[in-house]
LOMARDO-163324 format. One record per residue: residue in one letter; x, y, z of N, C-alpha, C in turn; residue number from 1. Coordinates in steps of 0.2 Angstrom, whole numbers, plus 5000, padded with zeros to 4 digits. Layout:
   type     nX     nY     nZ    caX    caY    caZ     cX     cY     cZ   seq
      A      X      Y      Z      X      Y      Z      X      Y      Z   NUM
...
# end
This chain:
   type     nX     nY     nZ    caX    caY    caZ     cX     cY     cZ   seq
      M   5129   5122   5008   5128   5117   5005   5122   5118   4999     1
      D   5125   5120   4993   5120   5122   4988   5113   5119   4986     2
      N   5110   5119   4990   5102   5114   4988   5103   5116   4981     3
      S   5100   5119   4979   5099   5122   4970   5103   5115   4965     4
      K   5109   5113   4966   5109   5108   4964   5109   5101   4965     5
      R   5103   5098   4972   5102   5094   4973   5096   5092   4971     6
      T   5093   5085   4974   5087   5084   4974   5083   5081   4980     7
      A   5076   5083   4981   5073   5082   4988   5070   5073   4985     8
      V   5072   5070   4988   5066   5063   4986   5063   5061   4991     9
      L   5056   5062   4991   5051   5060   4995   5047   5054   4995    10
      L   5048   5047   5002   5046   5042   4999   5038   5044   5005    11
      V   5032   5043   5002   5028   5046   5002   5024   5038   5005    12
      N   5022   5037   5013   5015   5034   5014   5009   5035   5016    13
      V   5003   5030   5016   4998   5033   5020   4999   5036   5029    14
      G   5001   5033   5032   5003   5037   5039   5001   5031   5042    15
      T   5002   5034   5049   5001   5029   5057   4998   5034   5060    16
      P   4995   5029   5066   4995   5035   5073   5001   5035   5076    17
      D   5000   5040   5080   5010   5042   5085   5007   5038   5089    18
      E   5005   5036   5091   5006   5029   5097   4998   5026   5095    19
      P   4998   5021   5100   4994   5015   5100   4988   5016   5106    20
      K   4985   5022   5105   4978   5027   5112   4973   5029   5107    21
      V   4968   5027   5109   4962   5030   5106   4961   5037   5103    22
      S   4965   5042   5107   4965   5048   5104   4969   5048   5098    23
      A   4975   5045   5099   4978   5047   5092   4976   5043   5087    24
      V   4974   5037   5089   4969   5034   5081   4964   5035   5080    25
      R   4962   5041   5085   4955   5044   5083   4958   5049   5076    26
      R   4962   5054   5079   4966   5058   5075   4968   5055   5068    27
      Y   4970   5049   5069   4973   5046   5062   4967   5043   5057    28
      L   4962   5041   5061   4956   5041   5056   4951   5046   5055    29
      F   4952   5053   5057   4948   5057   5056   4951   5061   5051    30
      E   4958   5061   5050   4959   5066   5043   4962   5060   5039    31
      F   4961   5052   5039   4962   5047   5033   4957   5048   5030    32
      L   4951   5048   5034   4945   5046   5031   4940   5052   5029    33
      N   4942   5056   5032   4938   5062   5027   4939   5065   5022    34
      D   4948   5063   5020   4949   5065   5015   4944   5062   5004    35
      R   4941   5066   5004   4937   5065   4998   4939   5060   4994    36
      R   4946   5059   4993   4944   5054   4988   4947   5045   4993    37
      V   4947   5046   4999   4945   5041   5000   4939   5036   5002    38
      I   4934   5042   5004   4926   5039   5006   4926   5045   5000    39
      D   4921   5043   4994   4921   5046   4989   4912   5049   4987    40
      L   4908   5048   4994   4901   5050   4996   4901   5057   4995    41
      P   4894   5060   4992   4892   5068   4993   4894   5069   4999    42
      L   4896   5076   5000   4899   5079   5005   4896   5079   5011    43
      I   4890   5079   5014   4884   5078   5021   4885   5071   5021    44
      P   4885   5066   5018   4883   5060   5018   4890   5058   5021    45
      Q   4896   5060   5019   4901   5058   5019   4905   5058   5028    46
      K   4903   5066   5028   4905   5068   5036   4901   5067   5042    47
      L   4894   5065   5041   4890   5059   5044   4892   5054   5046    48
      L   4893   5049   5039   4895   5043   5041   4903   5043   5046    49
      V   4907   5046   5041   4914   5047   5046   4912   5051   5054    50
      N   4911   5055   5054   4914   5059   5059   4908   5057   5067    51
      L   4901   5054   5063   4895   5054   5069   4897   5044   5068    52
      I   4898   5040   5064   4899   5031   5063   4903   5028   5066    53
      I   4907   5030   5059   4914   5025   5058   4920   5029   5065    54
      V   4923   5036   5064   4926   5036   5068   4926   5034   5076    55
      P   4920   5039   5079   4920   5036   5084   4918   5026   5087    56
      F   4917   5024   5083   4915   5016   5083   4919   5013   5083    57
      R   4924   5015   5077   4929   5012   5074   4937   5012   5079    58
      A   4938   5017   5083   4943   5021   5085   4944   5014   5091    59
      P   4939   5013   5094   4943   5008   5100   4945   5003   5098    60
      K   4940   5001   5092   4944   4994   5091   4950   4992   5087    61
      S   4953   4999   5083   4956   4999   5079   4962   5000   5082    62
      T   4963   5003   5090   4968   5004   5095   4968   4999   5096    63
      K   4965   4992   5098   4967   4986   5102   4971   4982   5095    64
      L   4971   4984   5090   4975   4980   5083   4982   4984   5083    65
      Y   4982   4990   5085   4987   4993   5084   4991   4994   5091    66
      E   4988   4988   5097   4992   4988   5100   4997   4982   5100    67
      M   4992   4977   5097   4997   4970   5093   5002   4972   5089    68
      L   5001   4975   5085   5005   4977   5079   5012   4981   5083    69
      W   5012   4987   5089   5016   4989   5089   5023   4988   5093    70
      T   5027   4989   5090   5035   4985   5092   5038   4991   5098    71
      D   5044   4987   5100   5046   4992   5106   5049   4998   5101    72
      E   5052   4997   5095   5052   5003   5091   5047   5008   5088    73
      G   5040   5006   5089   5037   5010   5087   5032   5005   5082    74
      S   5028   5012   5078   5024   5009   5072   5030   5006   5066    75
      P   5028   5000   5066   5031   4997   5061   5033   5000   5052    76
      L   5026   5002   5051   5027   5005   5045   5031   5012   5046    77
      L   5031   5015   5050   5036   5022   5052   5044   5019   5055    78
      V   5042   5014   5055   5049   5012   5058   5053   5007   5051    79
      N   5049   5005   5045   5054   5003   5040   5053   5009   5034    80
      A   5050   5015   5035   5049   5019   5032   5058   5024   5033    81
      N   5058   5025   5040   5063   5028   5041   5071   5023   5039    82
      K   5069   5018   5040   5077   5013   5037   5077   5013   5030    83
      N   5070   5015   5027   5072   5014   5020   5074   5021   5017    84
      R   5072   5025   5022   5075   5033   5020   5084   5034   5021    85
      D   5085   5030   5026   5094   5032   5029   5097   5026   5023    86
      K   5094   5021   5023   5097   5017   5018   5099   5018   5012    87
      L   5092   5022   5010   5091   5025   5002   5098   5031   5004    88
      Q   5097   5035   5007   5102   5040   5008   5110   5039   5009    89
      A   5111   5033   5011   5119   5032   5009   5119   5029   5004    90
      S   5116   5027   4999   5117   5023   4992   5116   5030   4986    91
      L   5114   5034   4989   5111   5039   4984   5119   5045   4984    92
      G   5120   5046   4992   5126   5050   4990   5122   5057   4992    93
      N   5128   5063   4991   5126   5070   4995   5123   5075   4988    94
      D   5121   5069   4984   5118   5075   4977   5110   5074   4978    95
      Y   5109   5069   4983   5103   5068   4986   5100   5070   4992    96
      Q   5092   5070   4994   5092   5071   5000   5087   5066   5002    97
      V   5085   5064   5005   5078   5059   5006   5075   5059   5010    98
      F   5068   5060   5012   5064   5062   5016   5058   5058   5016    99
      T   5057   5056   5024   5051   5052   5025   5044   5055   5026   100
      A   5038   5056   5023   5034   5058   5022   5026   5054   5026   101
      M   5021   5057   5027   5015   5053   5026   5009   5057   5024   102
      R   5007   5054   5023   5001   5060   5019   4994   5060   5027   103
      Y   4995   5058   5031   4993   5057   5038   4996   5058   5041   104
      Q   4994   5062   5047   4997   5061   5052   5004   5062   5053   105
      N   5011   5061   5056   5018   5060   5054   5022   5057   5054   106
      P   5028   5058   5049   5028   5066   5048   5024   5066   5041   107
      H   5021   5073   5043   5016   5075   5038   5018   5077   5031   108
      L   5016   5076   5026   5017   5078   5021   5019   5085   5018   109
      R   5015   5088   5022   5015   5096   5021   5020   5100   5024   110
      K   5021   5096   5031   5028   5100   5035   5036   5097   5030   111
      V   5034   5092   5027   5041   5089   5023   5040   5095   5018   112
      L   5035   5094   5014   5035   5098   5007   5038   5105   5010   113
      R   5037   5108   5015   5039   5115   5017   5046   5115   5018   114
      Q   5049   5110   5021   5055   5108   5021   5059   5110   5014   115
      V   5056   5106   5010   5060   5107   5004   5059   5112   5000   116
      R   5054   5116   5001   5052   5123   4998   5060   5128   5001   117
      D   5060   5129   5009   5064   5133   5014   5069   5130   5011   118
      Q   5071   5124   5009   5079   5122   5010   5079   5122   5002   119
      R   5076   5126   4998   5077   5128   4990   5081   5121   4985   120
      F   5079   5115   4986   5080   5109   4981   5080   5113   4975   121
      G   5084   5112   4971   5084   5112   4963   5077   5106   4959   122
      K   5076   5099   4963   5072   5096   4960   5069   5091   4966   123
      M   5063   5090   4964   5061   5086   4970   5056   5080   4964   124
      I   5059   5074   4969   5056   5067   4965   5053   5063   4971   125
      I   5045   5064   4968   5041   5060   4974   5036   5054   4972   126
      I   5040   5049   4976   5039   5042   4975   5033   5040   4981   127
      P   5025   5041   4979   5020   5036   4985   5024   5028   4983   128
      V   5023   5026   4989   5026   5019   4989   5021   5011   4988   129
      F   5017   5016   4983   5013   5009   4982   5013   5007   4975   130
      P   5013   5001   4973   5016   4998   4969   5009   5000   4963   131
      Q   5002   4999   4964   4997   5000   4960   4997   5007   4960   132
      Y   4992   5011   4957   4988   5016   4958   4982   5016   4958   133
      A   4981   5021   4963   4973   5021   4967   4971   5029   4967   134
      S   4966   5030   4966   4965   5037   4968   4964   5039   4975   135
      S   4962   5032   4980   4964   5036   4987   4969   5034   4989   136
      T   4975   5034   4987   4981   5033   4989   4986   5036   4984   137
      T   4987   5035   4979   4995   5037   4975   4990   5045   4973   138
      G   4985   5043   4971   4978   5051   4967   4978   5056   4974   139
      T   4979   5056   4981   4978   5061   4985   4983   5062   4986   140
      I   4991   5057   4986   4995   5062   4986   4997   5068   4983   141
      G   4996   5064   4977   4996   5068   4971   4994   5074   4970   142
      Q   4986   5074   4973   4982   5081   4973   4985   5086   4980   143
      F   4986   5083   4983   4988   5086   4988   4996   5089   4988   144
      V   5000   5087   4985   5005   5091   4984   5005   5095   4979   145
      S   5001   5094   4972   4999   5100   4969   4996   5105   4972   146
      K   4992   5104   4976   4989   5111   4980   4996   5116   4985   147
      E   4997   5110   4988   5004   5113   4992   5008   5118   4988   148
      V   5012   5115   4983   5016   5119   4978   5014   5125   4975   149
      A   5006   5123   4973   5005   5129   4969   5005   5136   4974   150
      K   5006   5132   4978   5007   5141   4984   5014   5142   4984   151
      W   5019   5140   4980   5025   5143   4982   5028   5148   4976   152
      T   5033   5149   4977   5035   5155   4974   5037   5155   4967   153
      V   5045   5149   4969   5048   5146   4967   5046   5138   4967   154
      I   5045   5136   4960   5044   5128   4959   5048   5125   4955   155
      P   5051   5120   4959   5056   5118   4957   5054   5112   4950   156
      E   5059   5107   4947   5057   5103   4944   5054   5098   4948   157
      I   5048   5095   4948   5047   5090   4952   5044   5085   4945   158
      R   5047   5079   4948   5046   5071   4946   5041   5067   4949   159
      F   5035   5063   4948   5030   5060   4953   5029   5052   4950   160
      V   5030   5048   4953   5030   5041   4952   5025   5040   4952   161
      S   5021   5038   4948   5012   5036   4949   5012   5029   4950   162
      Q   5018   5024   4949   5016   5017   4950   5022   5013   4948   163
      F   5023   5008   4950   5028   5003   4948   5027   4997   4950   164
      Y   5022   4994   4950   5019   4986   4948   5024   4983   4944   165
      D   5024   4985   4937   5027   4980   4933   5034   4983   4931   166
      H   5037   4986   4935   5045   4988   4935   5048   4981   4936   167
      P   5055   4978   4932   5058   4974   4934   5061   4973   4940   168
      A   5063   4978   4945   5066   4979   4949   5060   4976   4955   169
      F   5056   4980   4956   5052   4978   4959   5050   4971   4958   170
      I   5047   4967   4953   5045   4960   4952   5053   4955   4955   171
      K   5058   4958   4954   5062   4954   4956   5063   4953   4964   172
      A   5063   4960   4967   5062   4960   4974   5058   4957   4978   173
      F   5054   4957   4975   5045   4951   4979   5046   4945   4975   174
      T   5051   4944   4970   5049   4936   4970   5055   4935   4975   175
      E   5062   4938   4976   5066   4931   4977   5064   4935   4986   176
      R   5060   4940   4988   5057   4940   4994   5051   4932   4996   177
      I   5048   4932   4991   5045   4924   4991   5048   4919   4991   178
      K   5053   4917   4987   5056   4912   4987   5060   4909   4993   179
      E   5062   4914   4999   5064   4914   5006   5059   4910   5010   180
      F   5052   4909   5008   5047   4906   5011   5044   4898   5008   181
      K   5051   4898   5003   5051   4891   5002   5041   4890   4996   182
      P   5040   4892   4992   5032   4893   4992   5031   4885   4989   183
      E   5035   4880   4985   5034   4876   4985   5032   4871   4992   184
      T   5032   4870   4998   5030   4869   5002   5023   4868   5003   185
      Y   5020   4874   5000   5014   4875   5004   5009   4872   4999   186
      D   5003   4871   5001   4997   4867   4996   4994   4873   4991   187
      H   4994   4880   4994   4993   4885   4988   4995   4893   4990   188
      I   4994   4896   4984   4997   4905   4987   4991   4910   4984   189
      V   4992   4914   4991   4987   4918   4989   4989   4924   4987   190
      F   4987   4928   4983   4991   4935   4983   4986   4940   4983   191
      S   4986   4942   4989   4982   4946   4992   4983   4956   4992   192
      Y   4978   4959   4990   4976   4965   4988   4973   4968   4993   193
      H   4973   4973   4995   4970   4979   4999   4964   4981   4993   194
      G   4959   4980   4997   4952   4981   4994   4949   4987   4993   195
      L   4946   4989   4987   4943   4996   4984   4933   4993   4983   196
      P   4932   5001   4983   4925   5001   4984   4923   4999   4974   197
      N   4919   4995   4971   4920   4993   4965   4916   5001   4961   198
      R   4915   5006   4965   4913   5012   4959   4919   5017   4958   199
      Q   4926   5015   4963   4930   5020   4963   4933   5016   4958   200
      V   4933   5011   4956   4938   5009   4952   4935   5008   4944   201
      D   4927   5008   4945   4923   5012   4938   4925   5019   4938   202
      K   4927   5022   4941   4927   5029   4939   4936   5029   4933   203
      V   4939   5027   4935   4946   5024   4929   4941   5024   4923   204
      H   4936   5020   4920   4936   5018   4915   4928   5016   4915   205
      P   4923   5023   4915   4916   5022   4915   4913   5020   4909   206
      E   4916   5018   4904   4912   5015   4898   4912   5008   4899   207
      I   4917   5004   4905   4917   4997   4906   4917   4995   4915   208
      A   4911   4992   4916   4910   4992   4924   4917   4986   4926   209
      S   4919   4989   4932   4925   4984   4935   4924   4976   4934   210
      T   4915   4974   4937   4915   4967   4937   4912   4966   4930   211
      E   4913   4967   4925   4912   4965   4918   4921   4963   4914   212
      C   4925   4968   4916   4930   4968   4914   4935   4962   4914   213
      T   4939   4961   4908   4943   4956   4906   4949   4955   4909   214
      C   4952   4960   4914   4957   4959   4915   4962   4953   4920   215
      E   4956   4950   4921   4956   4943   4927   4964   4938   4920   216
      Q   4962   4940   4916   4965   4937   4910   4971   4939   4905   217
      A   4969   4947   4906   4975   4951   4901   4974   4957   4904   218
      M   4978   4960   4902   4980   4968   4906   4974   4970   4898   219
      P   4971   4974   4899   4967   4978   4893   4970   4984   4892   220
      E   4967   4987   4886   4970   4992   4885   4970   4999   4888   221
      H   4963   4998   4893   4961   5005   4896   4963   5002   4904   222
      G   4967   5000   4907   4969   4996   4913   4976   4999   4916   223
      K   4979   5004   4912   4982   5007   4913   4985   5008   4920   224
      Y   4979   5015   4922   4978   5016   4930   4974   5013   4933   225
      C   4968   5007   4932   4963   5003   4935   4968   5001   4939   226
      Y   4967   5000   4945   4968   4998   4950   4969   4988   4952   227
      K   4964   4985   4950   4959   4978   4950   4965   4978   4943   228
      A   4966   4979   4937   4969   4977   4931   4975   4977   4932   229
      T   4977   4982   4937   4986   4982   4938   4986   4977   4946   230
      C   4983   4975   4948   4983   4970   4954   4984   4964   4950   231
      Y   4981   4960   4946   4979   4954   4942   4987   4954   4938   232
      Q   4990   4960   4936   4995   4958   4930   5001   4959   4936   233
      T   5000   4963   4941   5005   4961   4946   5007   4953   4948   234
      T   5002   4950   4948   5001   4944   4950   5003   4941   4945   235
      R   5001   4940   4937   5004   4939   4932   5010   4938   4932   236
      L   5014   4942   4932   5022   4945   4933   5025   4940   4936   237
      L   5023   4941   4945   5026   4937   4949   5025   4927   4949   238
      A   5019   4926   4946   5019   4919   4944   5025   4916   4940   239
      K   5024   4922   4934   5028   4921   4930   5036   4919   4930   240
      S   5038   4924   4935   5045   4923   4939   5045   4920   4942   241
      L   5040   4914   4947   5041   4911   4952   5039   4904   4947   242
      G   5038   4906   4942   5038   4898   4938   5029   4894   4943   243
      L   5025   4897   4942   5020   4894   4947   5014   4895   4940   244
      K   5010   4889   4941   5004   4887   4938   4998   4888   4939   245
      P   4995   4891   4935   4987   4895   4937   4983   4892   4944   246
      D   4985   4885   4943   4981   4882   4949   4985   4882   4954   247
      D   4991   4883   4955   4995   4886   4961   4993   4890   4965   248
      Y   4988   4896   4962   4988   4902   4966   4980   4907   4964   249
      T   4979   4907   4970   4973   4914   4969   4974   4920   4972   250
      L   4971   4925   4968   4970   4933   4968   4967   4934   4973   251
      S   4963   4936   4977   4959   4938   4983   4961   4949   4985   252
      F   4957   4950   4986   4956   4959   4990   4953   4956   4998   253
      Q   4958   4960   5002   4954   4961   5010   4953   4968   5012   254
      S   4953   4969   5017   4950   4973   5020   4945   4978   5018   255
      R   4940   4973   5016   4934   4977   5014   4929   4978   5019   256
      L   4924   4984   5016   4919   4985   5022   4913   4985   5020   257
      T   4911   4984   5013   4905   4983   5013   4906   4978   5005   258
      K   4901   4975   5003   4901   4970   4998   4901   4972   4991   259
      N   4900   4978   4991   4903   4981   4985   4909   4982   4984   260
      W   4914   4981   4986   4920   4978   4984   4922   4976   4981   261
      L   4929   4976   4976   4932   4972   4974   4932   4963   4978   262
      K   4931   4958   4972   4929   4952   4974   4935   4949   4969   263
      P   4937   4943   4971   4934   4939   4979   4936   4942   4985   264
      F   4934   4940   4990   4936   4943   4996   4941   4937   5000   265
      S   4947   4941   5001   4951   4935   5006   4949   4931   5010   266
      D   4943   4935   5016   4943   4930   5020   4939   4925   5019   267
      E   4936   4926   5014   4931   4921   5011   4934   4914   5009   268
      L   4940   4917   5004   4943   4912   5000   4947   4907   5004   269
      V   4948   4911   5012   4953   4906   5017   4948   4903   5021   270
      I   4942   4904   5020   4935   4897   5024   4936   4893   5017   271
      Q   4935   4896   5012   4935   4891   5005   4939   4884   5006   272
      K   4947   4889   5005   4952   4884   5005   4952   4878   5012   273
      A   4950   4882   5016   4949   4877   5022   4945   4870   5022   274
      K   4940   4873   5019   4934   4868   5018   4935   4865   5012   275
      E   4941   4866   5007   4942   4861   5003   4949   4856   5005   276
      G   4949   4857   5010   4953   4853   5013   4961   4855   5012   277
      V   4962   4864   5011   4969   4865   5011   4971   4865   5018   278
      K   4977   4865   5018   4982   4865   5026   4987   4871   5028   279
      R   4989   4871   5022   4995   4874   5023   4994   4880   5017   280
      I   4995   4889   5018   4993   4893   5014   4998   4899   5014   281
      L   5002   4901   5008   5005   4905   5009   5003   4912   5007   282
      F   5003   4916   5011   5000   4923   5009   5006   4929   5007   283
      V   5001   4930   5001   5006   4938   4998   5006   4942   4997   284
      A   5006   4948   5000   5001   4953   5001   5008   4960   4996   285
      P   5005   4958   4990   5011   4964   4984   5010   4972   4983   286
      A   5003   4972   4988   5001   4981   4987   5004   4982   4993   287
      F   5007   4981   4996   5010   4984   5003   5018   4983   5002   288
      V   5021   4986   5003   5028   4985   5002   5032   4988   5011   289
      A   5029   4988   5014   5031   4986   5021   5023   4984   5025   290
      D   5025   4980   5030   5022   4978   5034   5018   4980   5039   291
      C   5011   4981   5040   5005   4985   5043   5003   4981   5047   292
      L   4996   4984   5050   4991   4982   5053   4987   4976   5046   293
      E   4987   4978   5041   4985   4974   5035   4988   4968   5034   294
      T   4993   4969   5034   4998   4962   5036   4998   4956   5041   295
      T   5003   4962   5043   5002   4958   5051   4999   4955   5056   296
      V   4992   4960   5055   4986   4956   5060   4979   4953   5057   297
      E   4980   4958   5050   4973   4955   5048   4975   4947   5044   298
      I   4980   4951   5043   4982   4941   5037   4985   4937   5043   299
      G   4991   4941   5047   4994   4935   5049   4991   4932   5056   300
      V   4986   4936   5058   4982   4934   5066   4976   4932   5065   301
      E   4973   4935   5061   4967   4934   5058   4963   4931   5054   302
      Y   4965   4932   5049   4966   4925   5044   4965   4919   5046   303
      Q   4972   4920   5050   4976   4910   5054   4970   4910   5058   304
      E   4966   4912   5063   4961   4909   5066   4956   4907   5060   305
      L   4953   4912   5057   4949   4909   5053   4951   4904   5050   306
      F   4956   4901   5046   4958   4896   5044   4959   4890   5048   307
      E   4961   4892   5054   4960   4885   5058   4950   4884   5060   308
      E   4947   4890   5061   4942   4890   5063   4939   4883   5059   309
      H   4942   4884   5051   4936   4878   5047   4940   4873   5046   310
      G   4946   4873   5048   4950   4866   5044   4957   4866   5044   311
      G   4958   4872   5041   4965   4875   5041   4972   4873   5046   312
      E   4976   4873   5044   4984   4873   5050   4986   4879   5048   313
      K   4990   4883   5044   4995   4886   5044   4993   4892   5038   314
      I   4993   4898   5040   4995   4904   5035   5002   4906   5037   315
      Q   5004   4907   5032   5011   4909   5032   5010   4917   5029   316
      L   5012   4922   5032   5014   4928   5028   5018   4930   5025   317
      V   5020   4930   5021   5026   4931   5014   5030   4940   5018   318
      E   5034   4939   5021   5039   4946   5025   5036   4953   5018   319
      S   5034   4957   5021   5034   4963   5015   5040   4964   5012   320
      L   5042   4968   5008   5048   4972   5007   5053   4976   5013   321
      N   5049   4980   5017   5050   4983   5023   5059   4987   5021   322
      D   5064   4984   5024   5070   4987   5022   5076   4985   5016   323
      H   5072   4976   5015   5077   4973   5013   5079   4977   5005   324
      P   5086   4975   5005   5093   4979   5000   5087   4980   4992   325
      L   5086   4972   4991   5083   4974   4984   5077   4979   4985   326
      W   5074   4978   4988   5069   4986   4989   5072   4989   4988   327
      I   5079   4994   4994   5083   5000   4992   5086   5001   4984   328
      E   5086   4996   4983   5088   4996   4974   5082   4999   4970   329
      T   5078   4994   4971   5073   4997   4969   5070   5006   4968   330
      L   5070   5007   4973   5068   5012   4976   5075   5017   4971   331
      K   5081   5014   4971   5085   5019   4968   5084   5019   4960   332
      E   5082   5014   4956   5080   5014   4951   5075   5018   4947   333
      L   5071   5017   4953   5063   5021   4950   5065   5030   4950   334
      I   5072   5030   4957   5075   5039   4954   5077   5040   4951   335
      N   5082   5033   4947   5087   5037   4942   5085   5035   4934   336
      S   5078   5033   4934   5074   5030   4928   5073   5036   4925   337
# end
């Protein structure tokens, strides 16, 4: 087949350990946390923090969490990625070839890019599957691709999808997924996004600190690539699509490492709502298109325990898009737009 007339489509996610064992988790964390865009401290402090403190102590704890997450098929993140690949391939037809790629571990982005190079595709579309741009996710994928492709003799036409949080197809897909869980039957809805250090957000618009920005009320002019601003805009779009009133929902940020991360914190919000007498919360995680450690375990298990401990009853996690037909349609629209 003449690949010069075909398009390679790369669906790129962060990554996952190869298996729920300490050695595999350690390898994953080592590669992930040594990325200068993920932990953006000066080089020596970063290396000391990651390799002498975080990885050695975090690997055994994270392994126990991955053991809870793992299924008979393997890591849900990779399982769903491959389902997306296969379903999208079937929908697009022979003019395209769809690849699963991970920024860290397997199938590694470097290996997949070399497959594309060796098979001499005429065009390449790269979709980091993160609705909202962040330097530590979409940014690191873009940087990695640029460095790899710069070594190629022949560089094909390349299109890079930097974000899609406001794409009508994405909003429709998440809206329909939320509706499946009957949001009207819950006392409150929480839209929870992965947190980031304030300093990383501030780098996008250094003239305006993220803690002083008004993006909670409306999308500012400087907010196009600001993770915090796009998270709030995603929530407003979903709330409008669902017909929610402002009092029906709250936005928060999870998975924090320090107090100097984006607020409000999801775990603190869970406690607050329980103390206020809220009994049933519906959790939505629109920064994730596939269920993973942060959704299934952190929200579905850890937050449930925290909620019950302070008087709440039920936290229901809205299943992510995973391999939902509307998510496949969203990917197809991103490719054809």
